[in-house]
N, C-alpha and C positions, 0 to 999 in steps of 0.2 A: 423755369427755374430762375431764382434770383441769387446774385452774388453780392454780398455787402463786404467791402474791404475797409478795415479799420487800420489807419496808419497814423504815425506821429512820432515825435521825439521820444527817446527812451525815458520811462518814468512818469509819463503824463497821465497814465491810467487807461490806456487803450485796451489792455487785456480785460480789465474789469468791465469796461463798457461793451466790449464784444461779447463777453459772457452774459451780461445783463440783457443785451439785445437778444441773444439766443434764448434765454428764459422767457422773455416777452413773446417771442415768435412761437415758441412751443405752447405757451398758454393760449395763444390764438388759434392753435390747431395745426400749425405748419410743421412738417417733418423737417427738422433743423439739424445741421451739423455746424459746430464751431470748431474750426481748425486752426491750430497755432503753427505759423510758419517761422516763428522767431527761434533761432537756435538756443537761446536762453529761455526755455519754456517756463511759463508761470501760469498756464491755463488751468492745470490740475490744482495748483495751489490756490487759485482764485476760487475754485469750487470747494476748497478745503478737503480734497480727497487725500486720504492717507495712503502712503506707499507710492510706488511708481506705476504710471500707466503702462510703461514699457514692459514691466514684469507681468502685469495682469492682463493686458490686452494684446501683447506681442505686436504692437504697431497698428492695431485695428481701432476703429472708433469705440469709445467707451460710453455706454448708456448712462444718462443722468436721470431721465424720466422717459416714459413711452414715446415721446415726440422729440426728445433732444439727446444728441450724442456729442462728445467732444473727441478730438483727435490731435495728439501732439506728434508731428512728423519726426520720426527718429531716423537720422541719416544712416546710422549703422545698419538698421534693418533694411532700409531702402537700398543700400549698396548691395546687400545679399540678394535682394529681389530683382533689381532692375539694372544695376551698374556693375555687375560682376566682372564682365570681360574688360570693361574700361578700367575699373579699379585694379584688377589683377595686372594689367599691363603697366599702369602707372607705378604700382608698387615694385614691379620687377625692374623698372628703370631707376627708381630711387635707391634700390638696394645696391646697384652698381656703384653708387657714389659713396658707399661705406656706411650708410644709415642702417640702424637695426631694424628688425621686422616691425616692431611697435612704432618706431618713428616714421617708417615708410608708410605704414597703414594710416597713421594720423595725417601725414602730409598729402596722402592720396585723396583726401576729402577736399575737393576743389570748390572754390566760390561758385555758387549757383546751383550746386547739386540739391540742396534742401528745397530751394524755391521751385526748381524744375520738378522735383518729386511731388510737391504740393499741387502743382499744375496738373500732373498726371492724375492725381486723385480727383481733382475738380472735374476733369474731362471724363474720367471713369464714371463718377456719380451722375454727371449730366447725361451720358449715353444710356446709363442703366435706369435713370429716373428714380434714384434712391431717395433723394431729398428734394424738398420744395425750395429751401433756402440754405445756402452755405455762407457762413460768416467767417471771414478770414482775419485772424488776429496776426497782423504782419509784424515783421521786425522793424527796428527804427528806420527812419525816413530813407536813408541812402540805400539800404537793402530792399526796401519796398519798391523804390524806383527801379532797381535792378530786376526785381520780380516782374514788374509790368512790362519792362522793355525786352525781357528775355524771349518771348515767343517770336517777336519780329526779327530779333537777331538770329535766332535759331533757324527760322524759315529762310532768311537770306543765306545763311551758311549752307543749309542743305541744298539750296538751288544753285548756288554759284561756286562754292568751294568744295563741298563734299564729293561730288562725282569726279572732279578733276583730281582731288587728293587721293581718292581710293584707286583711281586708275593709275596714277603715278606710282603709288606704293606697290601695286601689283606688278608693275613693270620692273622696278628697280630692286624689289625685295630679295630675289634670289642672289643677286650680286652683292648688295649692300650687307646682307646678313653674314657673308663670309669674312668681311673685313671690319665690320662695326662691332664694338664691344657690347652694344645693345641691339637686340633684334627689333626690326621695324614691326609695327602693329599688323596682325594678320587679319584675315577675312572675318573672323568671329568678332574682333574688335569693331570693325565697321558695321557688321550686322547689328551689334548692340547699339551703336549710335543711331542707326536707321530705325530700329525698333523704338528707341526712346523718342525720336522725333515724331513717329507715327502716333505715339500715345498723347502728345500735346497738340496734334493737328486740329485746328479750328479754335484753339483757346484764345488766340488774338482777337478773333471776331467777337467772342463772348465778352472779353474785357472791354472792348470798345463800343459795345451796344449798351446805351444808357437805359434801355428797358430791361436789361438783364443785370448789368453791373453798375453799382454806385459806390463812390469812395466817400468815406466819412473820416475827416481829419480831426484828430483829438489834440487839444492844446491846453495850456494853462495860461492864466492872465499875467504873463511875465514877458518882458521884452525879448529876451534871448529865445524863448520858446516860440513866440509869435513869428520872429524872423524865419525860423526854420519851417514853420507852418506855411508861411507865404511862399518860400522857395518850393516846398512840396506841391503847393497848389499850382504853381507855374508848370512844374515838370509833369505832373499828372495830366494837366491840360495839354501840354505839348505832346504827350503820348496818346492822346485821344480819349482819355478816361474822363468821366463826368463826376465832379465833386458836388454832392447834393446837400451837404451840411457840414458845419464846423461845430464841434462840441468843445466848449470851453469848460474844463473841469477844475474843481477845487476853488470855486469863487467864494470869497468870504460872505456868509449870509448877513442879512440886515440886522439880525439879533445881536451880532457882535458889536458892542459899543465901547469896548475897552480902549483907553487911550493908547495902549501899547501897540494896537493894530492900526492906529490912525494913518500912519504913513503907508502901510500896506493897502489900506482901503483906497487911499488917494491914487496910488500907483495902479491898482487893479482897475479902478474906474477909468483912468486914462487909457490903459491898454484895451479895455473892453470897447471903448468908443472907437479907438483906432481899428480894432478887429472888425467891428460891424461896418465901418466906413470902407475898409479895404476889400472885404469879401462880398459886399452888396453886389447883386441881389441874392446871393447864396445865403440860406438860412444859418443864423448863428444861435446856438442854444447855450444857455448857462446852466451849469450843474454845480450845486453848492458843495462846499467843503463839509464833510460829515464830521460828527463828533467822535467817530470811531472808525477803525479800519474796515473797509468793505471786503468781507470774506464770507464764503459759504453761501448756500442757497438763500438763507434769510437776508444776508447783507446784499446780495446781488438783486434779489427781488425788490428790496427797498430802493436800490439805485435805479432799477428799471422803472419803478413807479414815479420817481423824480423826473426821469427823462421822457417817458412815454405815457404817463398816467395809467389808467386802467384799460383803455381800449385802443390807443393809437397803434397803428400797424407799421412797424419799422420796415416792412418789405414794400410798402407803397412807393410807387414811382412818382417822385415829386419834381424831378428835373430831367429833361431829355436833351437839353441844348447846352453845349459848352459855353461858358461866359465869354470866351474869346478864343481866337485861333491865330496861328502864325503861318505866314506863307512867304515863299521867296518867288518874286516875279521879276524876270529878266535880271537887271543889275541892282535891284533893291529888295528890301523886305517889307512886308505889310502885316500890320496887326488889324484884325477884323473883329468887331464886337457888335452884338445886337444891342440897340438902345430903343426899345419899343415905345417909350414914352417921350422920347426927345423930338423936338421940332427944329427945323432948319434955322440957323442963326450963327452967331459967333461961336467957334469951337476953340476952347482954351486947351493948349497942350504944353506940358513942361516935364522935364526929367527931374527926378528926385532920387539920386543914387542910381540903383538899378531898376527903378520903377518909372513907368510912364503914367502920368496923371492926366486924365481927360475930363474936361468940364464943358457941358452944354447947358446954359442957363443955370438951374439949380441942381442939375444932375452931375455927379462926380463919380468917376471910376478910377481905381488904382489898378494898374496892370504890371505885374512883375515880369521882367524880361529875362529870357534865357541868356546864357553866357555869350552865345554867338551874336546877340543883338544888344547887349548891355552897353557897348561902346558907341552905338548909333544914336542919332538925334532925329526927332520928328521933323519932317520936311513940310508935309501938307496933309490935309484930311478932307474927306468928303462923306456926306451923309445921304444915302440913297436907299429908299425902301426900308427904312429903319435899321440899316446896316451901316455902321461907321467904319470906314477904311482909312487907316493912318499909314502913310509912307514913312519908312525909316531909312535914313541914308547916312553914310559916313561923312566925316568932316572934309 
């Protein structure tokens, strides 16, 4: 099975590109599911489906054609299916603060529930072999990063905190419930947590396997959008996921010669050059601004033809190696990146904001640094077996 994860700043067109990719995959014969993980769903709107998927599908995948289905994860349905004990307990606690039933039920939807529900579906389909490809239309960048970090966080919690917490609650519950205005969570609550964890077991390995999961970052040729895309690239890499392409959407086509757009064209050309330089050697694709809104099957097919032509396979594995990795070694950090075409010689290193710029001969790479390393400076570098290792130290 392949998992294609589309992420980017809100409003850049990632839902349309995820939907168009699903159509292309189904046309090539793949059993495909496009799943929206964004709480502000627009996947059904992209296909121009009348009415609510929640009303017609009760939270189940909705068929578009014999090979393609779409699914908008509805957290209200998921709570009833998988989160019942957890939600019931949280609502009971919130009620004691004087909130109404409706307010308590709304506040009981905790951050991460939607993303975790989506992961459960991915795991379920993987185990059942239901689909060949799952395309994930993710929420804006920050929520996407929470989505990919959640399996590791949950695994750590279940190993190190959950057993201790459950044992402690079992020991103190009889006494605490006599004096506390709120009852402590019971065994059914902890059973629910354990069942949820079992449903996402193994998903972290799926996400970090580049032969299974690839991240496609969608952006626009604008400076503010590019900066967020760069940060997303850093943090997806930090979490062990492989970004295999950057999709630059809404590029002004060459046919536009109007003087009114002259400044826009100049700005876009500058940002496109910066994008290709920053993300090299990751593929950067340009998608033109259409003369009309991309909507419905016909519009999405037109978009797919611009991105993939008639026969390109979006599920093909094009990158299996992360462009760079971060390590902590003893009392310093290291940035390691493959430079297969570089030869030994003078290595140029300098910081530019929160970026590390590396140059060997005519080769140049821009590396965004995570927050924990952004205040460090490059101390020295070595190139061995086509692997460049850069030591980062504090002042």
